[in-house]
C-alpha positions as CSV (number, residue, x, y, z in Angstrom):
1,X,97.1,123.0,33.2
2,X,98.0,126.4,34.5
3,X,98.0,126.7,38.2
4,X,98.4,129.3,40.9
5,X,99.4,129.2,44.6
6,X,97.8,131.7,46.9
7,X,97.6,132.7,50.5
8,X,94.0,133.5,51.4
9,X,92.8,135.6,54.4
10,X,96.4,136.8,54.6
11,X,97.4,140.3,55.4
12,X,100.9,139.5,54.0
13,X,102.5,136.6,52.2
14,X,103.1,133.3,54.0
15,X,100.2,133.7,56.3
16,X,96.5,132.8,55.9
17,X,95.5,129.6,54.3
18,X,97.3,128.1,51.3
19,X,95.4,127.3,48.1
20,X,96.2,125.8,44.7
21,X,93.9,126.9,41.8
22,X,94.0,124.9,38.5
23,X,92.7,126.4,35.3
24,X,92.0,124.4,32.1
25,X,90.7,121.5,34.1
26,X,87.7,120.4,32.0
27,X,89.5,117.2,30.9
28,X,90.2,116.0,34.5
29,X,88.2,113.3,36.2
30,X,87.1,113.5,39.8
31,X,89.7,110.9,40.7
32,X,92.5,112.8,38.9
33,X,91.5,116.0,40.7
34,X,91.6,114.3,44.1
35,X,95.0,112.8,43.3
36,X,96.3,116.3,42.4
37,X,94.8,117.7,45.6
38,X,96.6,115.0,47.6
39,X,99.9,115.8,45.7
40,X,99.6,119.5,46.5
41,X,98.6,118.6,50.1
42,X,96.9,121.9,51.0
43,X,93.7,122.0,52.9
44,X,91.9,122.4,49.6
45,X,92.6,122.8,45.9
46,X,90.2,124.1,43.2
47,X,89.7,123.3,39.6
48,X,88.1,125.7,37.1
49,X,86.4,123.4,34.6
50,X,84.6,126.0,32.6
51,X,85.2,129.8,32.1
52,X,82.2,131.7,30.9
53,X,82.0,135.3,32.2
54,X,78.3,135.5,31.1
55,X,77.1,132.4,33.0
56,X,79.7,132.1,35.7
57,X,82.8,130.0,36.3
58,X,82.3,126.3,37.1
59,X,84.6,125.3,40.0
60,X,85.2,122.0,41.8
61,X,86.7,122.0,45.3
62,X,88.7,119.0,46.7
63,X,90.2,118.4,50.1
64,X,92.8,115.7,50.5
65,X,90.0,113.3,51.3
66,X,87.0,114.2,49.1
67,X,85.1,116.7,47.0
68,X,83.2,119.3,48.9
69,X,80.2,121.5,47.8
70,X,81.6,124.7,49.2
71,X,84.5,126.2,51.1
72,X,85.4,129.8,51.9
73,X,89.0,130.3,51.3
74,X,89.0,128.3,48.0
75,X,86.1,130.5,46.8
76,X,87.9,133.7,47.5
77,X,91.2,132.5,46.1
78,X,89.6,131.1,42.9
79,X,87.7,134.4,42.5
80,X,91.0,136.3,42.7
81,X,92.5,134.2,39.9
82,X,89.4,134.4,37.8
83,X,89.3,138.2,38.3
84,X,92.9,138.6,37.3
85,X,93.1,136.1,34.5
86,X,89.7,136.3,32.8
87,X,87.7,139.4,33.8
88,X,90.7,141.7,34.0
89,X,88.6,144.0,36.2
90,X,87.8,144.5,39.9
91,X,84.5,146.1,39.2
92,X,82.5,143.0,38.1
93,X,80.8,140.5,40.4
94,X,82.6,137.2,40.1
95,X,80.1,134.4,39.8
96,X,81.4,131.0,40.8
97,X,79.2,128.0,40.1
98,X,80.0,125.5,42.9
99,X,78.3,122.2,43.9
100,X,76.2,124.1,46.3
101,X,75.1,126.6,43.6
102,X,76.1,130.0,42.5
103,X,78.3,132.0,45.0
104,X,78.9,135.7,44.1
105,X,82.2,137.3,45.1
106,X,82.9,141.1,44.9
107,X,85.9,143.3,45.5
108,X,85.7,145.8,48.4
109,X,88.9,147.8,48.3
110,X,91.7,145.3,48.3
111,X,89.7,142.5,49.8
112,X,87.3,139.9,48.3
113,X,83.9,139.2,49.9
114,X,81.6,136.2,49.3
115,X,78.0,135.9,50.1
116,X,77.3,132.5,51.7
117,X,74.2,130.3,51.2
118,X,71.3,130.2,53.7
119,X,72.4,128.5,56.9
120,X,71.0,125.3,58.3
121,X,70.7,124.6,62.0
122,X,70.2,121.4,63.8
123,X,68.4,121.1,67.1
124,X,71.1,118.8,68.6
125,X,71.9,119.6,72.2
126,X,75.7,119.1,72.8
127,X,76.4,119.0,76.6
128,X,79.2,121.3,77.7
129,X,80.9,118.6,79.7
130,X,80.9,116.2,76.8
131,X,82.4,118.7,74.4
132,X,84.9,120.0,76.9
133,X,86.2,116.5,77.5
134,X,86.5,116.0,73.7
135,X,88.6,119.2,73.5
136,X,90.8,118.3,76.5
137,X,89.2,121.1,78.5
138,X,87.1,121.3,81.7
139,X,83.4,122.2,81.6
140,X,84.2,125.6,83.2
141,X,86.2,126.5,80.1
142,X,83.0,126.5,78.0
143,X,81.2,129.8,77.8
144,X,77.6,129.3,78.8
145,X,76.4,132.6,77.3
146,X,75.4,130.9,74.1
147,X,74.7,127.1,73.5
148,X,77.0,124.8,71.6
149,X,75.3,124.5,68.2
150,X,75.5,122.9,64.7
151,X,75.5,125.1,61.7
152,X,76.0,124.6,57.9
153,X,76.3,126.9,54.9
154,X,77.5,124.0,52.8
155,X,80.1,122.4,55.1
156,X,79.1,121.4,58.6
157,X,80.5,122.8,61.9
158,X,79.9,122.6,65.6
159,X,80.2,126.1,67.1
160,X,81.8,125.9,70.5
161,X,82.0,129.2,72.6
162,X,85.0,129.1,74.9
163,X,85.6,131.5,77.8
164,X,89.3,132.5,77.3
165,X,92.3,132.6,75.0
166,X,94.1,130.5,77.6
167,X,91.6,127.7,77.1
168,X,91.8,128.1,73.3
169,X,95.5,127.4,73.5
170,X,94.9,124.3,75.6
171,X,92.6,122.6,73.1
172,X,93.7,119.1,72.0
173,X,91.5,116.6,70.3
174,X,92.3,112.9,70.2
175,X,91.9,111.3,66.7
176,X,90.2,108.2,67.9
177,X,87.9,109.9,70.4
178,X,86.8,112.4,67.7
179,X,86.2,109.7,65.2
180,X,84.1,107.6,67.7
181,X,82.1,110.7,68.9
182,X,81.3,111.9,65.4
183,X,80.0,108.5,64.3
184,X,77.9,108.1,67.5
185,X,76.4,111.5,66.9
186,X,75.7,110.9,63.2
187,X,78.1,113.6,62.2
188,X,80.7,111.4,60.4
189,X,80.6,111.2,56.6
190,X,79.9,107.5,56.8
191,X,76.5,108.2,58.5
192,X,75.8,111.8,57.7
193,X,73.0,112.3,55.1
194,X,75.1,114.7,53.1
195,X,78.2,112.5,53.2
196,X,80.2,115.2,55.1
197,X,82.0,115.0,58.4
198,X,81.2,117.9,60.8
199,X,84.2,119.9,62.1
200,X,84.8,121.6,65.4
201,X,85.0,125.4,65.6
202,X,85.8,126.7,69.1
203,X,85.9,130.5,69.4
204,X,86.3,133.1,72.1
205,X,86.0,136.9,72.6
206,X,89.6,137.3,73.7
207,X,92.2,137.9,71.0
208,X,95.9,138.1,70.4
209,X,95.6,141.3,68.4
210,X,93.8,144.4,69.8
211,X,92.0,145.2,66.5
212,X,90.3,141.8,66.3
213,X,87.1,140.8,68.1
214,X,87.2,137.0,68.0
215,X,89.8,134.3,68.1
216,X,88.9,131.0,66.5
217,X,90.3,127.6,65.7
218,X,89.0,125.0,63.2
219,X,89.7,121.3,63.8
220,X,88.5,118.7,61.4
221,X,88.8,114.9,61.0
222,X,90.4,114.2,57.7
223,X,91.6,110.7,56.6
224,X,91.2,109.6,60.2
225,X,93.3,112.3,61.7
226,X,92.5,115.6,63.4
227,X,93.8,118.5,61.2
228,X,93.9,122.2,62.1
229,X,93.0,124.7,59.4
230,X,94.6,128.1,59.5
231,X,91.7,130.2,58.0
232,X,88.2,128.8,57.3
233,X,85.8,130.9,55.3
234,X,83.0,128.4,55.4
235,X,83.3,128.0,59.2
236,X,83.3,131.8,59.6
237,X,80.1,132.1,57.5
238,X,78.6,129.6,60.0
239,X,79.9,131.7,62.9
240,X,78.2,134.7,61.4
241,X,74.9,132.8,61.2
242,X,75.3,131.5,64.7
243,X,76.1,135.0,66.1
244,X,73.1,136.5,64.2
245,X,70.8,133.8,65.5
246,X,71.9,134.5,69.1
247,X,71.9,138.3,68.6
248,X,75.7,138.6,69.2
249,X,76.8,140.5,66.0
250,X,76.4,144.1,64.9
251,X,78.2,145.3,61.8
252,X,81.5,143.7,60.8
253,X,83.6,141.6,63.1
254,X,87.3,140.7,62.6
255,X,88.2,137.1,63.4
256,X,91.8,135.9,63.9
257,X,92.6,132.3,63.2
258,X,95.7,130.1,62.7
259,X,97.9,131.6,65.4
260,X,98.4,128.3,67.2
261,X,99.9,126.8,64.0
262,X,102.0,129.8,63.0
263,X,99.7,130.8,60.0
264,X,98.1,134.1,61.3
265,X,95.0,134.9,59.4
266,X,92.4,137.6,59.4
267,X,88.8,136.9,58.3
268,X,86.1,139.6,58.3
269,X,82.4,138.6,58.8
270,X,79.1,140.3,58.8
271,X,75.5,139.0,59.1
272,X,72.0,140.2,59.3
273,X,68.6,138.5,59.5
274,X,65.7,140.1,57.6
275,X,62.1,140.3,59.0
276,X,61.1,137.5,56.7
277,X,63.8,135.1,58.0
278,X,66.4,135.5,55.3
279,X,70.1,135.6,56.4
280,X,72.7,137.7,54.6
281,X,76.1,136.3,55.5
282,X,79.3,137.7,54.1
283,X,82.9,136.7,54.6
284,X,85.9,138.8,53.4
285,X,89.6,138.9,53.3
286,X,92.8,139.6,51.4
287,X,94.5,137.2,48.9
288,X,98.2,137.1,48.2
289,X,99.6,135.6,45.0
290,X,102.6,133.4,45.8
291,X,103.5,131.4,42.6
292,X,102.2,130.3,39.2
293,X,103.2,127.5,36.9
294,X,102.2,124.6,34.7
295,X,101.1,121.2,35.9
296,X,102.3,118.2,33.8
């Protein structure tokens, strides 16, 4: 199989979130794809199993633990490879057929933008003191301006508004406590109806860079351990939905992520809600090609 290594949501090489994209993957089983994803050991790897410009490109996405129906940086990175290797054009809409359904991706200048699926919200009430303790913070570090809430556009996230950048830096989550809390709340893959584990997405309105509006971190439980992601498109689409719902977004916002793990990333988000209750959620960023080769 041909494969490509990319940095997604990266303004320059060696930032953003790493991705491996495999072409010619029609003959691979799910077990083989998962084994390859574990060998690569990135947050996600993608496999293009059919390439049909007329009907879209069928793509499967694997973390190091399981297959997922949607993820943001794998969608943009795969769209980059499809655009360069198959379409040979930056004017066409890139139609990716994922487990969640068709996700369209377009070029805007030198960035790629996806349109996310309609969000789902749960009515769970997550007490600030409970979440703060889980994050190693005090209750006063949680911003009461908006409630802690659960959102999904394919993958599941808990949106946690935090007061300050200082508090964002102090976040630490214990593996065992996170595992127990997610199971008790019905948010672990073993008890979740979708078979997915919800992840934590704290964010604040203070930033490292002056041209950004939001700082964010994404922490997920994977193979029993808390893992931090450097740039998470699916989480940021959920953030856009959350901000729209709470009337906190106008136009495009620039989100920085990955600074605490030395993988600075820039994700742009926009969201609107129509009068008939339909969300339009878009996530964009740049993709850097790092390497290409053949997988034996």
